[in-house]
Residue, then its C-alpha position, 0 to 999 in steps of 0.5 A: m060246546g067248548i071254545w075250541e069247537s067254536l073256533r074249529i067251526a068258525l075257521r071252517a066257515l071262513a075257509r068256505n069263502k076264501m076270497r070274501t074273507a081275504l077281501t074283508m081282511l084287506g082293510m085291517i091289513i092296510g090300516v095296521s101296516a100303515v100304523i106300523t110303518m109310521v111308528a117304525l119310521g118315527a121311532g127309528a128317526t128318534r133313535r138315530v137323532t138321539a144317538s147323534i146328539s148323544s155322541l156330541g155330549t150332553n153338555l153341548i150348547t148351541i147359540t144361533p143368531g136371531n130369535p124365532e119369537r121375534r120378527f126382525g126386518g129384512g136388513p143386515m140384522g134381519g131374523g125371523g122375518g125372512g129378509g136374509p142372513v142374520a148378522t147378530l153373532t160375531e167373532a168378538d162374541a165368541k172370544a168374549i164368552s171364551h175369556r169371561l166365562a172360562e170357569t164354566v165354559a170348557r170350549v168355544a167353537p165359532v162357526v161360519r158356513g155356506q155352500v161353495t164350489v171346490k176344484l182340484g185339477a179338472q174336477s169340481h164339486d159343490t160342498s159345504l164350507i165350515g169356517t171354525t177353530p180347533d175346538y170344533r174337533e172336540v165340540n162336534n166330534a170331528p176326529v182326523a184320519r190323516g194329517r192334522f186338524l186346524s190349529e190356533a196358528d192357522v186361525a191367528g194367521r188367517l192361513k189358507v189351509a183346509v181339512v176335508g171330508t172323505t166324500v170331497v176326496e172321492k168326488l175330486l180324486g175318484s176314491p175316498a182312500a186317495n191321499p190329498l195331503g199337500l194338494f191345493l184346493q180351489i175354493n171360490r178361486v182361492p187356493f187352500r192347501i189340504v192338511g188333513v182328512l176327517k174320519t168317515k162318519g156316514s149319513g147324519a140323523f136327518g140323512q145328510d152326508q156328514d163327510d161332504l164338507v171342508l173345514v177352514p180357519v174361521t178367520t180365513a172363511l170370513r175375510r177371504v171366502f164369504n167376505r163378512d164379519y158375522l157368524s152362523t153359529i157358536y158352539l159351546q161345551a160346558v165344563s159339566e152337565e150340571r152347569m148347563d143351566l148356569v152357562i145358558e144364563q151366563v151366556s144370555r146375560l153376556l150377549r145381552q150386555r154386548h148387544r145392548l139389548q133392552p128388556p123384556f127378555p127373552d122376547n127381545d133377544d137377537f139370539s137363541v141359546r139351546s142345549q142338546t137336551g132341549l134340541l132333543e126334546a124339541f125333536q122328539t116332540a115334533v116327531g111324536t106329534m107327526t107320528s101321532l097325526l099320521a097314525g091317527i089317519a091310519v086308524v081311520s082305515l082300521v075303522v073302515g076295515g072294522i065296518g067292512i067286517m061288520n057288513i060281511m058278518l051281517v051278510s054271513v048271518s043272513e046266508r047262514t040263517r037256516e044253519i043257525g036254526l038247525r044248530k039251535a034245534v040240535g042243542a046249540t045255545s045262544r051263547d054258542i052262536l054268539l061265540q062262534f060269530l065273535i070268533e069269526s070276526c076276531v079271526i079276520s081281524v087278528v089274521g089281517g093284523l098279523v099280515g099288516i104287521g109283516l107288510g108294515a115292517a117290510m114297508a118301513w124297511v123299504l122306505g127307510n132305505y129309500l129315505q136313507t133313514t132308520s126304521m125300528v119296529t118295536p115290540r110295543s107297536v106290534l102288541q098294540a097293533v094286535a090289541v087294536a085289531t082284536g078290539i076292532g074285531l070284537f067291537f064290530g063283530i058284536y052286533p052281527a053275533q048278537r043278531a045271530a044269537q037272537l034268531n028264533p030257531i023255528e023262524a030260522l029253519r023256515y028262512e029261504 
């Protein structure tokens, strides 16, 4: 008997018990859909973050205060210990990097950020305030749609001017297309004249609204808004990607000298220097680990589904003992019986896997929209899901198929 004839008999046997077949498939459907959903969300997040980081250029370097490997105290210089803001980077540090490393560093954008309440007339809105310099536009890809960006004169004169995102415009004026240029914005009761509107960027790599922000000169933010003298971040743009390692080494050496740090390094550093490549690799590692963990949990349901298939196939062998004996009596070989039951278990697994792929893709799309992130079902994940489903069908169908194939035809015909 050929494989197509065995397939026809197997499908006919499964069709006789539609409800039982559907319930048996349920474990495979749940397991495969969970794997597809987790992998799709992980792949989508990785792709989105990669695109976001790549848009800033591969020669971007980020300096942050504090050292995750070192536990500081809770005072004003506190860091990893969780005692408040970290105060280890200053404007002077940013200026020193710009002046002393001019041959390898193309741009330096010091940043101080915080949450503020802005008001325009009777409308108010809570948003992110970023104090920075003109280099921020190039370093962080922040083009202006209307008006102008911050200037060196604004920074030097500590002027009260602001560049706003379209979300802020919409919240305060009712429409993102409204023209706020020349209007005065109250930031923590300090009036700032709006001189520019940023181009719309939409949601970021982690779902945050990139248009919900206000940019002001870093000097104004430090002295007139936050009343402090330390920075949140310093962004650097190396002259080329080839000099990234050199820039990181030079910046680390310069900051250690300025902060009078003692070895061993980098353990005793009070700052962290990371490139875009390093950030991307760290994110991909974290997402990969989380995706693998969740996918591993989902695989457990696949195994449970496989055990369910084996149980149902054993029940099927018991119910069809006389049928097996009759088929052997009319010439069917043990190989034919084995093949028939293996095909039945594989059909259950593969069909359940295909349904699970469709359900998983739908769940990934729904969750992606709900979480405002990207989901991406890759051909590789689909092929892997089909392969796993087929493998589980074969593995858990072998024992029932062997039992059916080894039945004695005379005893089988006498079975009641």
